[in-house]
N, C-alpha and C positions, 0 to 999 in steps of 0.2 A: 514364754508364750508368744506365738507368732501367728500371723494371718497374711494371706496374699490373695489378690484377685488380678484382673486384667489391668487395673489402673495403678496399683501400688502394692508395696509390701509393708508390713507393720511388725514391730518387735516390742514386747513389754517385758521388762526384766527388773528384778529387785536391785535397788541401788541405795543401800544403807538401811538402818532400822526404820521401819514404818514408811518406807519410801520406795518409789518405782521410777524408772526412766522409760520413756516412750519415744521411739523413733520410727519414722515412716518416710519412705522414699519411693520414687517412681519405679526403680528397678532393683536397687541393691543398697543395703545399709552400709554407710562408710564409717570407719573407725578413726580416720585421720583428720577430721574437721575440727577447727578450733572452737572452744567453748569454755565453760566453767566446770565441767565434770570430766576433766582429762585424766584424773587419777581414780581408778576403780576403788570402791570402798571395800573394807573387809567383808568376807562372806557372812550372810545372815541366813537364818532358817526360813525356808520358803516352802509353801504348799501349793501345788498345781493340780487342778482337777479338770478333767475333760468329760463332758457328758455325751450321751449317744446322739442328742439333737444338734451337736456341733457347737454348743456353748462351752465356755471354759472359764476358769478363774485362777487368779494367782493371789496368794495371801502372804503378806510379810508383816508380822507384828499386828498392829491395829488397823492396817490398811489392806483392803481386798479390792482387786480390780476384776470386774466381770466383763467378759467379752461375749457379745452375741454371735450367732452363726454368721451374721453379715459383717462382723468386724467392728461393731460399735462398742465403745468402752463406757463403763460406769464405775465410779470409785465410791466405795462405801466403807463405813466403819465395820471392822470384822467382828466385833463383839455384839453390837445391837442392830447392825444392818442399815443404819440410817444413811441416806445418800449425802455424800460430800460434793460430788462433781459428776457431771454427765455430759458426754458428747451430744451435739445436736446437728441434725442435717441442715444444709442450707436450703434445700427444697425437697419435696417428696420424691422427685424423680432424680435430679442431679443439680448441684453437687451434694455430696455427703458431708460429714464433719471435717474431712481433710481434703483440701483442694490443691492441685498442682497445675499451674498455668505456665507454659514455657515463656521464658524471658528472652528478649533480644540479646544476643551475645552469650547465651548459655545460662544454665540454672533455671529456676522456676520461681514464679510468684507463689508463695506458700500461704495457705489459710488454714487455721485450726479453729473450729467452732465448739462452744459449750453452751448448754442451756442456762438461761438466766433465772434467778430467784429473786422475788420482790424484796425479801428481807436481807439479802446478802450485801455485805460491805467489803470493800477492797482497800488494803493499806500497803504501804511500802512503795514499790515502783521507782525507787531512786529519789530524786529531789526535784521539785517543780515549784514554779512561782505563781501558780493559779490560786493559791490561798485556801486549799481544801486538804483535809487529812484523808477523808474517804473519797476514793476515786470513782465511786458508783456514778453512772450516767455521764461519764466523761470519755473523751478520746485523747489518748496520749501518743504523741509521736515518739517512736523508738529511735532517737537520734541524739547525738551529743551536741549541746550548744552551751554557750556561756550562761550559767544559771539554770540550765535544764539538763539534769544528769539522768541518763538512762541506765537503770539497773532493773532488768525485766523479771523481778521477783514480786509476786503478789501474795499477800497474807490475807486469807479470807476469814470472815466472821463465822463461816460454817465449819471451821476446824481443819482447814488444810492450807498448805502453801504450794504455789506453783512457780517454778522457774522456767521461763522461756529460754532455753539454752542455745540461743542463736545470737551472735553479735551482729546480726544483719540490721540494716535500716528498715524500718517498717512502722507499725502502729499497733496499739491494742485498744479495743472498743468495748467498754463496759456498758452495753446498751440494755434497754428494758426488755428487748426481745431475745438477745443473744449476747454472749461474750465472744469476741473474735480477735485472735492474734494473727498478725500479718507480717510476713517478711517479703520485701519487694523483690528480692532475688537471692536465692540460696539453694543449697543442694538437697536438704532433707529437713523435715520437721523433727524437732528434738526438744522435748520438755520433760521436767522432773516434778513429781508430785509427792508431797509428804503429809503425814497426819500426826496429830498429837492431841492430848487432852486439853491443852491450853496454848495460847500464843507463844509463851516462852519456850515450850517444847518444840514448836514449829521452828522457831529461830535457832534453837540448839541443833536441830537436824540440818538446817540450812548451813550453819557454820561448819558442821562436820563435813558436809558435801562440798563446799566451795572454799573452805579455809578459815581458820580462826585468826583473828587479829592478835598481834603480840600485845604485851602489857604496855600501855602508854607510859613512857618514862615519867617519873615524878616531876622532873624539872619542867616538863611541858605543861604542867597544870598552872603555872604562873601566868603573868601578863605578857602578851606579845604586842610589841609596839611597832606601828608603821604609819606612814602617811602615803600620799600618792607615790613619792619616792624621796629619798634623801639624796641631795645633789652630788655629794662626794664624801670622802672619808672624814673630812673635817666636820661637816654638818652632822653626820651620823654620830660621831664621837661626842660632839658637843651636846647632842640630845641625851645620849647615854649618861654622860657625866652629870647632866642636870637631874636626871632621875636619881642618880646615886647621891647627889648633894642633898636632894629633898628627902632622902631615905625612903623612896617609893620602890618597893620590890618589883624588879623587872627581870623576866626570864629570857626574852627573845626580842631582838630588834632587827628590822628587815633591811637587807641590801636589795633594792628592787631593780627594775629594768633600766636599760641605758647605762649600766655600769661597764658595758662592753664597748669595744670599737664598732663592731658590726654584729648583727644577729647571727648566731651560729659560730662565733669565735669562741664562746664559752671561756672567756678570760677577762680580767680587769683591764680597763684603760688606765695605764699608769699615770696619766696626767691628773686624773681625779682620785685615783685610789693607789697612792704611791707605795704603800706598805701594808698589804692585807694581813700578813702574818702578825705584824705588830698590833694591828687593830684587833684581831682575834684575841691576842694575849691580853690587851688592856680590857676588853669586854669581859673576858674570863675572870680577871682580877676583881671585877665588880659583880660577879655572879651572873653574867649575861652571856648569851650565845647569839651569834649572827645567823640570820635566816637568809639563804642565798637564792636569788631568783634564777631559774633555768627555764628557758623557752625552747620548744622543739623546732623553732623556725630557723632556716638557714638562708641568709641573704646571698645574693649573687656576688657581693663584695667580700663575703666571709673568706678568711684564709683556709677554711675547711671545705668550701663549696666544691671546688674542682675535684678534690680527692673523693668526696662523698658521691658526687655525680658519677665519676668514672668507675668507682667500685660498687655502684648501684645500691647505695645505702639510703637513698632518698625514696620517698613515696613516688611511685611512677604514675604515668597516665596512659590512657588507651591510645592516644594519638602521638605520644612521645614528647609533648610540651613539658619543659622542666619545672615550671612554676605553677603554684596554685593560689597565690594570695599576694597582696602587697602590704607593706608595713613601713612606717617612717624609719629612716636610718639615722643613727646617732651622729654620724660624721657629716651629714648633709643638712643639718638644721631642721631635721624632721621631714625631709622630702621622702615620699613613699618610693620604695623600690620593690621589684619582684622578689618573692621569697619562696623557697621550697620547704619541705618538712622531712626530717629524718624519719625512718621507718622502724619503730620499735618492735614490730612483729617479726623483724629479722634479727636474730641473735648477734649477727656481725655488727649491725648498726648500734645495738645496745652496748656492745663492747667498745665501739669507736667513741660513742658519747662519753662513756665512763673514762676512757683514757684521757679525754680532755678535762673532765670534771676532777679527776684525781690529780692530774699534773698542775692545774691552775687554781683549784679550790681546796680539795681535800688535803693535799700536802701542806697547805697553808693553815690548816686547822678547822676548816668548815665542815660541819657535820649535820646541819639541818637544811633541808632542800625545799624550795618553793617551786613546784612544777606548774608554772602558770600557763594559761592558754593551751592546756593539754587535751582539748577535745579532739583534734586541734581546731582552732577557730579559723575558718576560711569563708570568704564571700566571693561569689555566690556558692551555695552548696552544690557540690558536683560529684556526688558519690559514684554515679555510673561511669564517670571519667577516670576514677582513681584505681590504681593497682598497687596492692601491698604484697609483701612476701607471703603473708598468710592467705591471700586470695583476692578476688575482685572487691572493689570498694563497697558495692551494695551488700555483699555478703559478710564483710568482716569489719567495717569501719568503726563500729561501736567498741571494738576491742582495744583501740588505740590507747586510751588513758590507762587501762590496766597494765598493758605491756610496758608502757613508759615507766610507771612507778615500780613495776617489777624489776626492770633493769637496774634502776638506781638502788633499790633495796638489796638485791642479790649481790651486786658488786660491792656495796658498802659493807655488807655482812662479811664478804670474803676478805675485806681489808681489816676485819676485826671489830667493826662498830657493833655495839650490843644491839640496840634497837634503832635502826635508822628511821627517822620521821620525815615524811614528805607532805607538805601542804599542797593539796591538789584542787584544781577547779573542776575536774570531771573524774568519773569512775565508772567501772562496770563490775559485774558479778565476780567476786573474788579479789577485788582491789584491797579489801581490808587485810588480807593475809600479807600484804607487802608494805605495811606501815603507812597507809594512806590516811591522811587527815583532810577530810573534805570541807571546803568552805563554799558558801552559796553564791559566789560569783559577784558580778558587778550589778548590784541591785540599787533601786532608788532610795533616796534619803527621805522617806515618808513614814508616817504612822501605819499606813496600809501595808507597806513593805515589811515593817516590823511585825505586824500581825501574821503576815504570810510566812515569816521566818520560823515561827513556832511550828507550823505545820510542816515546813520544809525540813527542819531539823529532826522532828519526830519521824517523818517518812524515811529519811536517810538511815536512822537507827533501825527501823523496821525492814530495811533493805540490806542489813548486814554490816553497815558502816558505823561502828561505835564512836569513832573520833570525828567530831563535826564542830564547825564554827561558822561565824558570820562576820561581816564587816560591821562593827559596832557603829551605829549612826548611819548605815547605808554607805554606798560607794559614790553614787553620782550626786555631788553637790553637798550642800550644808554650809551655812554661814556661821562661823563660831561666834559672831557678835549678835546673832538673831536670838532673842529670848525663846521663841517657839522652837527653834532648832536645838537650842541648849536643852530644852525639856525632852525633846525626842532622844537626844544622845544619852541623857541620864536614864530614861526609861529603857533604852536599848541595853545600856551597860548593866542595869539591874537584872535584866533577863539573862544576859551573857554570863554573869557571875556563876550561874548554875549550869552552863553548857560545858561540854568536855574541854574546849579550848576557849580562852578569853583573849580576844584580839581586837586591838584598835587599828582601823585602816579606813581609808576613804580619800576621795578627791575633793578636798574642801575649797571653799572660796578664800581668796581670789584664785580662780583657775587660770593658769598661765598657758602660753603656747606649748605645743608638743615638740620639745627639742631636748638635746642632751643637757643643756644648761639649766633647764627648768627644775624646780623643786615641786613642792605641793603646798597647799594651804596648811596652816597649823592644825595639828591633830593630836597633840599631847594632852595629858590630863589637865594641865594648867591653861589650856587654850580657850576655855569656855567660861571664864569669869569665876569669881571667888565662891559664889553659891554652889555652882556645879562642881567646882574643884573639891570643896569640902565633902559633898555627897559622894563623889567618885573615890576619894581617898578612903572614906569609911566603907564603901562597897569593895574596894580593893582589899582592905583588911579582912572583910568578911570572906572573900575568896581565899585569902591566906589561911584563915581559920578552917575553911572547908577542905583544904587540900588532903589531909589524911583520909577523910571520908570519900573524896573523889578518887583517890588512889585505890581505895578498896573497890570502888565501882569499876575502875579500869581493870583490876585483876579479875573481877567477876566477868566482865565483858569478854576478856580473852579466853576464859575457861568455858563459859556457857553460851556465848553469843548474844547475851542480853544487853541491849544498849544502855549507856550511862544515863541518858535522858530518854524518857519513854512516855507514851500516852497512858492515861489512867487505866484503860482496860487491860494493859499488860500486867499490871499489878493486881487488878480486881476484875478478872474476866467474868465472874458470876454476877456482876452488877450491870444490868442492862444500860443504865444511865451513863456508866463510865465509857461505853462504846460511842456515845454521842458527843462527848466533850472534846472540843478541838482547840480551845484557847487557853488551856492549862497544861501542865506537864508534871511528871514525877521525875525528880532528880534522885535516881536510885529508888529503893523501896520506901524510904522514910521521909522524904522532903517533897511536899506539894507546893508548886510555884504557880502563881497566877499573875502573869505579866500584865502591865497596863499599856494598852495600845491605842489610846485616844488622847488627843491633846486636851489638857485641862481636867481630865478625870482625877478625882481624889478619893474615889471608892469604886468598888466593883463587886459583882456577885461571884461567889466561888462555890463550886460543887465539891463536897467532901465525900469520897467514895465509901460505899458501905463495906463493912467488915473490919473497920478500924475506927478508933477515936482519934481526933485530930486537934492539936493545940496550936492556936494562933501565937506565933513567936513574939509578936509585938505586945499583945495584951495578956497573954498567959491563959486565956479562956480556952477550955477544952469543949469540943463539940462531938456528939455522936456522928458516925458516918451515915451516909445516905441522905444528907440534907444539903440544901443550898443556903449559904449565909451571905450577908452583906459585910464586906471587910473594908476597913479604912485603908486608903492608899495615898498618904501625903507624899509630896514630891521626893522626900528623902528615902522612901522605901516602897516596896510592892508587897502585896499579901503573900505570906509564906506560912505554911502549916507543917508541923512535925507529927508524924505518927506516934501515938502514945506508946512509950516503952522503948523508943529508938535511942541509940547511943551514937551520936554523930562524932564523938571523940575517939571512936575505935580506930585503930590503925597504927602503923609504925610511927613513932615520933609524935604521937598525938599530944596536944596541949590540954589545958584544963577544960576546953569546950569551945563552942562556937558563939561568938558575940553578935547576935542579930540586932540590927537597928530597931529602936523603939519609937 
């Protein structure tokens, strides 16, 4: 179904079950632009009708798109005709719902407008720190920043999902008068709409369109240990051995930044890391795997800089300057030096990076990747100045983290790795298909930040990213000797036990200078006093008990696109109250978790969604759904309820059951 006038051309086409793709351009629709819908879906049954008055419609499954004679679009449910989404004009004369304003240097500022509905809620949109699950009445920058992850997919309470299929820098405005999607500079409007009877169906269509996540490996469900950084091989192994001596199960331990001579060398400094292969072997003998930090930055002192510059494997600039940022150099006691960034939108650059990762890390046994600072982080933001292989910076910058993780995943798979896992700080639509495990970035060490993490993790799941984690205790600060901070860390750990990944990380006090010789404040389970240690050990055992259940959720996430942790409405869409609860979560369909997010609280209210009966695991009391209860929350546990009839011991290798703290 197509339309054209003096200002632009428009194309509407079926794109998967119950789904359509809409593209509009000033003169001609291009097929070669980057996005998340680069693989056409299998054909589906489509009905197209054109009336004598110039109106037309396209129906695919439960979704019908109606086009007026003037080219305005309305999206309705094909069976009962109720409106899901409707374009809206900017003004009665001009502009209409689609606006193209020429940009300096080429391209256009693009705007797409839709009508607002007072009762509509918007979910997903990546991961943000503003502390809300519903994005209604908010403006979100479409840009990648530390802790602010742009995945431009909105799940609406009206029964549809919309993917803004542009990796361009811009914004989305969910205002009371209109919804407006904006790209600061791009070639054409491109978005995808899907419909389904419930939110789970919408997420399934989204996964089909943008890629399904693999099954999270079972080993990844254990504890991941990190602090700001371990200074050297000896310090890291001493920590691992202490976990082993205490018989604390540990799956992953991190080799962080400054293990290299210079940024962009992508190799160990032998002075601090004399035998990485032997380190890997010893960790494996204790049932642990090393997590290896890989940054996309390339210092002017890097042994790879000249080659990458001359072969044009670095992000370019409009005026030709070779550097976009500064970062402390390990060899100069932390003095900042200019750095460039490799360009993962160029397959040749992805090949080059992997050649170094394979030779210096993979061949020594490293299989788990930490793709840090992969937005990439640069100050000041300078998108108009950047040039990528995929296109101008304003048009493609948000694509960077997905192409980065894609390169590592595809090359590792080619080496025979089963499911490569990469811990990433940023993502875009489709990152989930490349083994991306998103964490929420460098966040404050506060109870407010803990509360925001609940919404951030749920939003990531509703954006197609089923593997998610957070720095337990926050990143910036935290005194292990402070009783209030110890309480924060305990409460954070209790929440994280139910998250897809369980990860200790942070820059604890005393915070030292930024140099290659510095380590980080203590951040191991035994670093927070005997009371906290006893609680954390019991919580870690709970996590171990839950692993068969969590593995089942990971399998389901891979097959259906349903996230492992989810808001209440995903499991109970017919309960209006479930759409309003933002400070609780479902871990799979059967476990309801109510984190404690205020210092000193020893109880909290919990809403139990309608349609199921719920049992308090601490007291054994069963409540009917659809009610709010007051649940006790002593320091050693948070309120947890199990759906009546659930079997948490199901799964391969399941033990006798899950031992929840009482």
